[in-house]
mmCIF file of the C-alpha atoms, coordinates in Angstrom:
data_MODEL
# 
_entry.id   MODEL 
# 
loop_
_atom_site.group_PDB 
_atom_site.id 
_atom_site.type_symbol 
_atom_site.label_atom_id 
_atom_site.label_alt_id 
_atom_site.label_comp_id 
_atom_site.label_asym_id 
_atom_site.label_entity_id 
_atom_site.label_seq_id 
_atom_site.pdbx_PDB_ins_code 
_atom_site.Cartn_x 
_atom_site.Cartn_y 
_atom_site.Cartn_z 
_atom_site.occupancy 
_atom_site.B_iso_or_equiv 
_atom_site.pdbx_formal_charge 
_atom_site.auth_seq_id 
_atom_site.auth_comp_id 
_atom_site.auth_asym_id 
_atom_site.auth_atom_id 
_atom_site.pdbx_PDB_model_num 
ATOM 1   C CA . MET A 1 1   ? -29.514 -16.167 -5.875  1.00 0.00 ? 1   MET A CA 1 
ATOM 2   C CA . ALA A 1 2   ? -25.820 -15.312 -5.812  1.00 0.00 ? 2   ALA A CA 1 
ATOM 3   C CA . ARG A 1 3   ? -24.511 -13.832 -2.617  1.00 0.00 ? 3   ARG A CA 1 
ATOM 4   C CA . SER A 1 4   ? -23.069 -10.373 -2.784  1.00 0.00 ? 4   SER A CA 1 
ATOM 5   C CA . PHE A 1 5   ? -19.895 -9.214  -1.116  1.00 0.00 ? 5   PHE A CA 1 
ATOM 6   C CA . ASN A 1 6   ? -19.602 -6.245  1.210   1.00 0.00 ? 6   ASN A CA 1 
ATOM 7   C CA . HIS A 1 7   ? -16.751 -3.868  0.440   1.00 0.00 ? 7   HIS A CA 1 
ATOM 8   C CA . PRO A 1 8   ? -15.941 -0.815  2.534   1.00 0.00 ? 8   PRO A CA 1 
ATOM 9   C CA . ALA A 1 9   ? -16.139 2.526   0.760   1.00 0.00 ? 9   ALA A CA 1 
ATOM 10  C CA . ALA A 1 10  ? -12.706 3.971   -0.041  1.00 0.00 ? 10  ALA A CA 1 
ATOM 11  C CA . GLY A 1 11  ? -13.090 6.609   2.681   1.00 0.00 ? 11  GLY A CA 1 
ATOM 12  C CA . ASP A 1 12  ? -13.929 3.953   5.273   1.00 0.00 ? 12  ASP A CA 1 
ATOM 13  C CA . ILE A 1 13  ? -10.759 1.909   4.778   1.00 0.00 ? 13  ILE A CA 1 
ATOM 14  C CA . SER A 1 14  ? -8.779  2.116   8.008   1.00 0.00 ? 14  SER A CA 1 
ATOM 15  C CA . LEU A 1 15  ? -5.051  1.801   8.473   1.00 0.00 ? 15  LEU A CA 1 
ATOM 16  C CA . ASP A 1 16  ? -5.550  -0.574  11.400  1.00 0.00 ? 16  ASP A CA 1 
ATOM 17  C CA . ASN A 1 17  ? -7.622  -2.984  9.288   1.00 0.00 ? 17  ASN A CA 1 
ATOM 18  C CA . VAL A 1 18  ? -5.185  -2.846  6.359   1.00 0.00 ? 18  VAL A CA 1 
ATOM 19  C CA . LEU A 1 19  ? -2.168  -3.481  8.597   1.00 0.00 ? 19  LEU A CA 1 
ATOM 20  C CA . HIS A 1 20  ? -3.995  -6.304  10.379  1.00 0.00 ? 20  HIS A CA 1 
ATOM 21  C CA . ALA A 1 21  ? -4.839  -7.930  7.035   1.00 0.00 ? 21  ALA A CA 1 
ATOM 22  C CA . LEU A 1 22  ? -1.240  -7.598  5.857   1.00 0.00 ? 22  LEU A CA 1 
ATOM 23  C CA . SER A 1 23  ? 0.166   -9.030  9.102   1.00 0.00 ? 23  SER A CA 1 
ATOM 24  C CA . ASP A 1 24  ? -0.449  -12.575 7.861   1.00 0.00 ? 24  ASP A CA 1 
ATOM 25  C CA . PRO A 1 25  ? 2.142   -14.069 5.456   1.00 0.00 ? 25  PRO A CA 1 
ATOM 26  C CA . MET A 1 26  ? -0.471  -15.853 3.341   1.00 0.00 ? 26  MET A CA 1 
ATOM 27  C CA . ARG A 1 27  ? -2.526  -12.694 2.922   1.00 0.00 ? 27  ARG A CA 1 
ATOM 28  C CA . ARG A 1 28  ? 0.629   -10.785 1.924   1.00 0.00 ? 28  ARG A CA 1 
ATOM 29  C CA . HIS A 1 29  ? 1.267   -13.551 -0.604  1.00 0.00 ? 29  HIS A CA 1 
ATOM 30  C CA . ILE A 1 30  ? -2.231  -13.092 -2.050  1.00 0.00 ? 30  ILE A CA 1 
ATOM 31  C CA . VAL A 1 31  ? -1.831  -9.308  -2.279  1.00 0.00 ? 31  VAL A CA 1 
ATOM 32  C CA . LEU A 1 32  ? 1.599   -9.655  -3.874  1.00 0.00 ? 32  LEU A CA 1 
ATOM 33  C CA . LYS A 1 33  ? 0.160   -12.000 -6.512  1.00 0.00 ? 33  LYS A CA 1 
ATOM 34  C CA . LEU A 1 34  ? -2.671  -9.537  -7.167  1.00 0.00 ? 34  LEU A CA 1 
ATOM 35  C CA . MET A 1 35  ? -0.145  -6.717  -7.519  1.00 0.00 ? 35  MET A CA 1 
ATOM 36  C CA . GLY A 1 36  ? 1.342   -8.650  -10.429 1.00 0.00 ? 36  GLY A CA 1 
ATOM 37  C CA . SER A 1 37  ? -1.946  -9.292  -12.241 1.00 0.00 ? 37  SER A CA 1 
ATOM 38  C CA . GLU A 1 38  ? -5.164  -7.509  -13.071 1.00 0.00 ? 38  GLU A CA 1 
ATOM 39  C CA . SER A 1 39  ? -7.327  -10.065 -11.258 1.00 0.00 ? 39  SER A CA 1 
ATOM 40  C CA . MET A 1 40  ? -7.394  -13.719 -10.282 1.00 0.00 ? 40  MET A CA 1 
ATOM 41  C CA . SER A 1 41  ? -9.729  -16.316 -8.928  1.00 0.00 ? 41  SER A CA 1 
ATOM 42  C CA . CYS A 1 42  ? -9.474  -17.597 -5.375  1.00 0.00 ? 42  CYS A CA 1 
ATOM 43  C CA . ILE A 1 43  ? -8.201  -20.914 -6.720  1.00 0.00 ? 43  ILE A CA 1 
ATOM 44  C CA . GLN A 1 44  ? -5.335  -19.249 -8.603  1.00 0.00 ? 44  GLN A CA 1 
ATOM 45  C CA . ALA A 1 45  ? -4.233  -17.344 -5.518  1.00 0.00 ? 45  ALA A CA 1 
ATOM 46  C CA . CYS A 1 46  ? -3.617  -20.339 -3.260  1.00 0.00 ? 46  CYS A CA 1 
ATOM 47  C CA . ALA A 1 47  ? -4.082  -23.630 -5.062  1.00 0.00 ? 47  ALA A CA 1 
ATOM 48  C CA . THR A 1 48  ? -2.409  -25.646 -2.299  1.00 0.00 ? 48  THR A CA 1 
ATOM 49  C CA . LEU A 1 49  ? -4.690  -24.521 0.555   1.00 0.00 ? 49  LEU A CA 1 
ATOM 50  C CA . PRO A 1 50  ? -8.126  -25.853 1.469   1.00 0.00 ? 50  PRO A CA 1 
ATOM 51  C CA . PRO A 1 51  ? -10.925 -23.739 -0.068  1.00 0.00 ? 51  PRO A CA 1 
ATOM 52  C CA . SER A 1 52  ? -12.245 -22.709 3.354   1.00 0.00 ? 52  SER A CA 1 
ATOM 53  C CA . THR A 1 53  ? -8.833  -21.297 4.316   1.00 0.00 ? 53  THR A CA 1 
ATOM 54  C CA . VAL A 1 54  ? -8.549  -19.395 1.045   1.00 0.00 ? 54  VAL A CA 1 
ATOM 55  C CA . SER A 1 55  ? -12.070 -17.983 1.512   1.00 0.00 ? 55  SER A CA 1 
ATOM 56  C CA . PHE A 1 56  ? -11.214 -16.874 5.040   1.00 0.00 ? 56  PHE A CA 1 
ATOM 57  C CA . HIS A 1 57  ? -8.088  -14.997 3.890   1.00 0.00 ? 57  HIS A CA 1 
ATOM 58  C CA . HIS A 1 58  ? -9.985  -13.333 1.047   1.00 0.00 ? 58  HIS A CA 1 
ATOM 59  C CA . LYS A 1 59  ? -12.718 -12.285 3.482   1.00 0.00 ? 59  LYS A CA 1 
ATOM 60  C CA . ILE A 1 60  ? -10.174 -10.566 5.742   1.00 0.00 ? 60  ILE A CA 1 
ATOM 61  C CA . LEU A 1 61  ? -8.587  -8.794  2.754   1.00 0.00 ? 61  LEU A CA 1 
ATOM 62  C CA . ARG A 1 62  ? -12.003 -7.767  1.396   1.00 0.00 ? 62  ARG A CA 1 
ATOM 63  C CA . GLU A 1 63  ? -13.278 -6.434  4.724   1.00 0.00 ? 63  GLU A CA 1 
ATOM 64  C CA . ALA A 1 64  ? -10.047 -4.457  5.162   1.00 0.00 ? 64  ALA A CA 1 
ATOM 65  C CA . GLY A 1 65  ? -10.631 -2.851  1.766   1.00 0.00 ? 65  GLY A CA 1 
ATOM 66  C CA . LEU A 1 66  ? -7.585  -4.353  0.065   1.00 0.00 ? 66  LEU A CA 1 
ATOM 67  C CA . ILE A 1 67  ? -9.443  -6.412  -2.531  1.00 0.00 ? 67  ILE A CA 1 
ATOM 68  C CA . ARG A 1 68  ? -12.722 -6.363  -4.431  1.00 0.00 ? 68  ARG A CA 1 
ATOM 69  C CA . SER A 1 69  ? -14.427 -9.729  -4.984  1.00 0.00 ? 69  SER A CA 1 
ATOM 70  C CA . GLU A 1 70  ? -16.930 -10.429 -7.708  1.00 0.00 ? 70  GLU A CA 1 
ATOM 71  C CA . LYS A 1 71  ? -18.776 -13.664 -8.386  1.00 0.00 ? 71  LYS A CA 1 
ATOM 72  C CA . LYS A 1 72  ? -18.515 -14.791 -12.023 1.00 0.00 ? 72  LYS A CA 1 
ATOM 73  C CA . GLY A 1 73  ? -20.250 -18.086 -12.585 1.00 0.00 ? 73  GLY A CA 1 
ATOM 74  C CA . VAL A 1 74  ? -18.868 -20.511 -10.027 1.00 0.00 ? 74  VAL A CA 1 
ATOM 75  C CA . GLU A 1 75  ? -15.657 -18.545 -9.462  1.00 0.00 ? 75  GLU A CA 1 
ATOM 76  C CA . VAL A 1 76  ? -14.933 -15.553 -7.284  1.00 0.00 ? 76  VAL A CA 1 
ATOM 77  C CA . ILE A 1 77  ? -12.654 -13.091 -9.061  1.00 0.00 ? 77  ILE A CA 1 
ATOM 78  C CA . ASN A 1 78  ? -10.543 -10.815 -6.874  1.00 0.00 ? 78  ASN A CA 1 
ATOM 79  C CA . THR A 1 79  ? -8.868  -7.553  -7.793  1.00 0.00 ? 79  THR A CA 1 
ATOM 80  C CA . LEU A 1 80  ? -6.549  -5.405  -5.724  1.00 0.00 ? 80  LEU A CA 1 
ATOM 81  C CA . ARG A 1 81  ? -7.997  -2.020  -4.783  1.00 0.00 ? 81  ARG A CA 1 
ATOM 82  C CA . ARG A 1 82  ? -4.622  -0.439  -5.442  1.00 0.00 ? 82  ARG A CA 1 
ATOM 83  C CA . THR A 1 83  ? -5.951  2.999   -6.375  1.00 0.00 ? 83  THR A CA 1 
ATOM 84  C CA . ASP A 1 84  ? -8.134  3.217   -3.254  1.00 0.00 ? 84  ASP A CA 1 
ATOM 85  C CA . ILE A 1 85  ? -5.286  2.124   -0.979  1.00 0.00 ? 85  ILE A CA 1 
ATOM 86  C CA . ASP A 1 86  ? -2.735  4.424   -2.637  1.00 0.00 ? 86  ASP A CA 1 
ATOM 87  C CA . GLU A 1 87  ? -5.070  7.424   -2.383  1.00 0.00 ? 87  GLU A CA 1 
ATOM 88  C CA . ARG A 1 88  ? -5.876  6.700   1.253   1.00 0.00 ? 88  ARG A CA 1 
ATOM 89  C CA . PHE A 1 89  ? -2.359  5.671   2.365   1.00 0.00 ? 89  PHE A CA 1 
ATOM 90  C CA . PRO A 1 90  ? 0.201   6.848   -0.233  1.00 0.00 ? 90  PRO A CA 1 
ATOM 91  C CA . GLY A 1 91  ? 3.164   4.501   -0.579  1.00 0.00 ? 91  GLY A CA 1 
ATOM 92  C CA . LEU A 1 92  ? 1.959   1.963   2.004   1.00 0.00 ? 92  LEU A CA 1 
ATOM 93  C CA . LEU A 1 93  ? 1.806   -1.068  -0.273  1.00 0.00 ? 93  LEU A CA 1 
ATOM 94  C CA . ASP A 1 94  ? 5.134   -0.212  -1.895  1.00 0.00 ? 94  ASP A CA 1 
ATOM 95  C CA . ALA A 1 95  ? 6.755   0.148   1.529   1.00 0.00 ? 95  ALA A CA 1 
ATOM 96  C CA . VAL A 1 96  ? 5.356   -3.158  2.793   1.00 0.00 ? 96  VAL A CA 1 
ATOM 97  C CA . PHE A 1 97  ? 6.388   -5.121  -0.275  1.00 0.00 ? 97  PHE A CA 1 
ATOM 98  C CA . ARG A 1 98  ? 9.744   -3.445  -0.781  1.00 0.00 ? 98  ARG A CA 1 
ATOM 99  C CA . GLN A 1 99  ? 10.861  -5.196  2.407   1.00 0.00 ? 99  GLN A CA 1 
ATOM 100 C CA . ASN A 1 100 ? 8.894   -8.372  1.814   1.00 0.00 ? 100 ASN A CA 1 
ATOM 101 C CA . LYS A 1 101 ? 9.378   -9.597  -1.757  1.00 0.00 ? 101 LYS A CA 1 
ATOM 102 C CA . SER A 1 102 ? 8.686   -13.232 -0.962  1.00 0.00 ? 102 SER A CA 1 
ATOM 103 C CA . PRO A 1 103 ? 5.941   -13.464 1.686   1.00 0.00 ? 103 PRO A CA 1 
ATOM 104 C CA . THR A 1 104 ? 5.107   -17.130 1.111   1.00 0.00 ? 104 THR A CA 1 
ATOM 105 C CA . PRO A 1 105 ? 4.830   -18.826 4.517   1.00 0.00 ? 105 PRO A CA 1 
# 
């Protein structure tokens, strides 16, 4: 049986958790890549990192409410919850990435 992912409801997304998730350069890199595409697999996001590290970063982003993960076959497809974040914290993502165009560590 495929494992399911827990995602906070839009109203439960907290600013503290979002800012904590975005405090890491690699996680900002993942979010920036997702901002430029509709969705991507974990492998596409960080091909140079060990799978366990990539999974850890995606878990932090998912639990903060920044991404939605869905298992499709053997891949996990991630999408940015841009609408939820923008409704909850208008302009936050734009402000973070306006100052940080190249967050690769």
